[in-house]
Structure formats: C-alpha cells, structure tokens
C-alpha positions in Angstrom: 0.0 0.0 0.0 1.4 3.4 -1.0 2.4 5.8 1.8 1.5 9.4 1.9 4.9 10.5 0.7 4.7 7.9 -2.1 1.4 9.5 -3.4 2.9 13.0 -3.3 6.1 11.9 -5.0 4.2 10.1 -7.7 1.9 13.1 -8.3 5.0 15.3 -8.6 6.6 12.9 -11.0 3.5 13.0 -13.2 3.6 16.8 -13.2 7.3 17.0 -14.0 6.9 14.7 -17.0 3.9 16.7 -18.1 5.8 20.0 -17.9 8.8 18.5 -19.8 6.5 17.4 -22.6 4.6 20.7 -22.7 7.7 22.8 -22.8 8.7 21.0 -26.0 5.6 22.2 -27.9 6.0 25.2 -30.2 3.2 27.7 -29.3 3.6 30.1 -32.1 4.1 33.9 -32.3 1.0 34.6 -30.2 2.9 33.3 -27.2 6.1 35.1 -26.3 6.7 33.7 -22.8 5.9 30.4 -21.1 6.2 30.1 -17.3 6.4 26.7 -15.5 5.8 27.4 -11.8 6.1 23.7 -11.0 9.8 24.3 -11.8 10.7 27.8 -10.6 8.3 27.7 -7.6 9.4 24.1 -6.8 9.8 24.7 -3.0 6.3 26.2 -2.4 4.6 23.8 -4.9 6.1 20.7 -3.3 5.2 22.1 0.1 1.6 22.3 -1.1 1.6 18.8 -2.6 3.4 17.0 0.2 1.2 18.7 2.8 -2.1 18.0 1.1 -1.8 15.3 -1.6 -1.6 12.4 0.9 -3.8 9.7 -0.6 -7.0 8.9 -2.4 -9.5 11.8 -2.6 -13.3 11.9 -3.0 -13.4 15.2 -4.9 -10.9 16.7 -7.3 -11.3 20.4 -8.2 -9.9 20.8 -11.6 -8.6 24.2 -12.6 -7.6 25.3 -16.0 -4.0 26.6 -15.6 -2.1 29.0 -13.3 -3.2 32.6 -13.1 -0.5 35.4 -13.4 -1.1 36.6 -9.8 -1.8 33.2 -8.2 -0.1 30.0 -9.0 2.3 31.7 -11.3 3.7 33.6 -8.3 3.8 30.8 -5.7 3.1 27.4 -7.3 -0.3 26.9 -5.5 -3.6 26.6 -7.5 -5.8 29.7 -7.0 -2.8 31.0 -5.1 -3.8 34.3 -3.6 -0.8 35.2 -1.4 -2.8 35.8 1.8 -4.5 32.5 1.7 -1.4 30.6 0.6 0.6 31.9 3.5 -2.0 32.2 6.2 -4.6 29.5 5.6 -2.7 26.9 3.6 0.5 27.5 5.6 2.8 27.2 2.5 6.5 28.2 2.9 9.5 28.2 0.6 11.6 30.3 -1.7 10.4 31.0 -5.3 12.9 31.5 -8.1 12.4 33.1 -11.5 11.2 31.7 -14.9 14.0 31.0 -17.4 12.7 34.0 -19.5 10.7 36.6 -17.6 8.3 39.1 -19.1 9.1 42.6 -17.8 5.4 43.2 -17.2 4.8 39.9 -15.4 7.6 39.7 -12.9 7.6 36.9 -10.3 8.0 37.9 -6.7 6.8 34.7 -5.0 5.1 34.9 -1.6 5.8 38.7 -1.5 3.4 39.3 -4.3 1.3 42.4 -3.3 -1.3 41.9 -6.0 -4.5 40.1 -5.0 -5.7 37.0 -7.0 -9.4 37.6 -7.0 -10.2 34.0 -8.1 -8.1 32.7 -5.3 -9.6 35.0 -2.7 -13.1 33.8 -3.7 -12.1 30.1 -3.9 -10.1 29.7 -0.8 -12.2 32.3 1.0 -15.3 30.2 0.6 -13.6 27.0 1.8 -11.9 28.7 4.7 -15.4 29.6 5.9 -16.8 26.1 5.3 -13.9 24.2 6.8 -12.3 24.6 10.3 -8.8 24.1 8.7 -7.1 23.5 5.4 -6.6 19.9 6.4 -10.3 19.5 6.9 -10.8 20.5 3.2 -7.9 18.4 1.9 -9.0 15.3 3.7 -11.6 14.5 1.0 -10.5 17.0 -1.6 -7.6 18.1 -3.8 -7.0 20.9 -6.3 -5.2 20.1 -9.5 -4.7 22.2 -12.6 -5.3 20.6 -16.0 -2.4 22.5 -17.6 0.5 23.6 -15.3 1.9 26.3 -17.6 1.3 30.0 -18.0 1.1 31.5 -21.5 1.9 35.2 -22.0 1.4 37.2 -25.1 4.1 39.8 -26.2 2.1 42.5 -24.4 2.3 40.5 -21.2 -1.4 39.7 -21.3 -2.4 36.2 -20.1 -3.5 33.7 -22.8 -5.6 30.9 -21.4 -5.0 27.4 -22.9 -8.4 27.3 -24.7 -7.2 30.4 -26.7 -3.9 28.8 -28.0 -3.6 28.4 -31.7 -5.4 25.2 -32.9 -2.3 23.1 -33.5 -0.6 24.0 -30.3 -3.8 23.6 -28.4 -4.3 20.1 -29.8 -0.7 19.1 -28.8 -1.1 20.6 -25.3 -4.4 18.8 -24.7 -3.0 15.5 -25.8 -0.3 15.8 -23.1 -2.6 17.2 -20.4 -5.3 14.6 -21.1 -2.7 11.8 -20.5 -1.5 13.6 -17.3 -5.0 13.9 -16.0 -5.6 10.2 -16.5 -2.5 9.5 -14.5 -3.6 11.9 -11.7 -7.1 10.4 -11.5 -5.7 6.9 -11.5 -3.5 7.9 -8.6 -6.2 9.7 -6.5 -9.3 7.7 -7.5 -11.9 10.4 -7.0 -15.7 9.9 -7.1 -16.2 13.4 -8.4 -14.2 15.6 -10.8 -15.4 19.1 -10.5 -14.1 21.3 -13.3 -13.7 24.9 -12.2 -15.1 26.5 -15.3 -16.4 25.0 -18.5 -13.1 24.3 -20.2 -11.8 22.2 -17.3 -15.1 20.4 -17.1 -15.0 19.7 -20.9 -11.5 18.3 -20.8 -12.4 16.0 -17.9 -15.5 14.8 -19.8 -13.4 14.1 -22.9 -11.0 12.0 -20.8 -13.9 10.1 -19.2 -15.3 9.3 -22.6 -12.0 7.6 -23.5 -11.0 5.8 -20.3 -13.7 6.5 -17.6 -14.3 2.8 -16.9 -10.7 2.2 -16.0 -10.9 5.1 -13.5 -14.0 3.9 -11.8 -16.3 6.2 -13.8 -16.2 9.3 -11.6 -18.9 11.9 -12.0 -17.8 15.0 -13.9 -19.5 18.3 -13.1 -18.8 22.1 -13.3 -18.3 24.7 -10.7 -18.7 28.3 -11.9 -15.3 29.9 -12.2 -14.7 32.6 -9.6 -12.8 34.8 -12.1 -13.5 38.5 -12.0 -13.7 38.4 -15.8 -17.0 36.4 -15.4 -20.1 38.6 -15.0 -21.9 35.6 -13.6 -19.3 35.3 -10.8 -19.3 39.0 -10.1 -23.0 38.9 -9.5 -22.4 36.7 -6.5 -20.0 33.8 -6.9 -20.3 32.6 -3.2 -24.0 32.0 -3.3 -23.8 30.4 -6.7 -20.9 28.1 -5.7 -22.7 27.1 -2.5 -25.8 26.1 -4.4 -23.7 24.1 -7.0 -21.6 22.4 -4.3 -24.7 21.5 -2.3 -26.5 20.0 -5.3 -23.5 17.8 -6.0 -23.2 16.6 -2.4 -19.8 18.3 -1.8 -20.9 20.3 1.2 -21.9 17.0 2.8 -18.5 15.5 1.8 -16.8 18.4 3.7 -18.9 17.5 6.7 -17.7 13.9 6.5 -20.4 12.4 4.3 -19.5 11.1 0.8 -21.2 12.8 -2.3 
C-alpha cells in the first residue's frame, strides 16, 4: 500500500513529466513567454503537494491553468498570497522563470497583487472548513495545464485560446497527465472549475472513464473577476452548486 509520501512523490513525477513534454511544444508567435511554476516555484509547490496530496480523494477540483497573480507567483492553485501563506500554511523560496516578461515579474510569496479568483475560492472553503486539512481530507485541487502562457504585451493567454495546432498538442499531453492523476487519486467526483476544465475532464472520461471507476464530472462556476456571472455573487452560486453535488456533505464527513 502506498504511503502518503509515495502518493505525493508520484503526483510530482506526473507533473514533471507533463511539464517537460509541454515545454517542448511550439506555441507560435501569439505566445512570447511560457512560465512553468512547478519548476521555478518548486519549493512552495512541493510544500503544497506534500502537505495535502496524501492519498485517495473523494473530490478533485480541476482548474484550467495558473493565473498570473496566483499559482504563477507561488506554485499553488488559485494561489492568492494571503490564503497561501496564512490559511494553507505554505512556505518556501520562489525562483524566476527562465525567461521573464518585464510586465509579469515573479516575486513569490511577496506578491502584493490580489488574486481575485483565489480570494473567492479559498475564502469560501476557509469559511466552510475549520482548517485547510479538513478541506484536503476529502478534496484536492489540480490544474489541467501547469503552464502560464503570455502574449508579447504581457497579457495572459488561457489554454483554450492557444492556436489550434498548439492547443491540440497541449491537450494530448494534459489529457494523459489527467488520466494518471485520476488513476492515482481515484476520486468519485471531478469538479471542473469553469467549462473548459469540465469539458476536458469529460473528454477524458469518454475515453477511459471505466478504468478510472467512472467518476462523475461536473462544473463549478469559475470565480474569475472576468466572469459577469461570478461578479453577481459567486459565493451564493458556488454554494448552491456544491450543495447540489453533495460536496458540502462531503466536507462534513459524508460522501457525495
């Protein structure tokens, strides 16, 4: 039987292989810089994984990819600095990307900029759970793609907006990595945070769902400030969605 450290180590191995393959893909002129926080924020990312990826999970929250003021800064999904340091208890030094965009500098856990998605996401679960460990007992948060894509202007380019050929190559690698992660963590529910993550999980399930125990795939509205729907009241919307899927009961110790 795998130990906690074995699960975390295998998860990190899956990610490292995924990043290596993704960094070999040509993304075209639309992308001027590619950041891999799993690499340059290795200390903080591994702190997160080894602390909270300790075995099988009931629910996997599947994000799309790192945001420029969240995981790009500190290696933690939805990584608003305040919650990463104070609620999740993450520590470590953060380095620099191999090629840094002057408008998107990395300052690690000293980042003064708020990550609104992260504030909303971790803010909700910090209210629902007495501690981070209470959340991560049944749950884990994994990003479908671990890379950040920046345009020449410094603007963030999400994976679904990559050029078609690059997007297809990226998805082939990330689909395989998602299969490996789900095989390792064996969730009953894969909850895509946003439609793109949900759609990629659904595509994977159509191919190999039976071998993974056929977990349910559903969508949680993305907390992004770019979403008018989220800005009209993400917390109430998310609570209703989580309740309908049985996740609130899961956090209280009951399976979904």
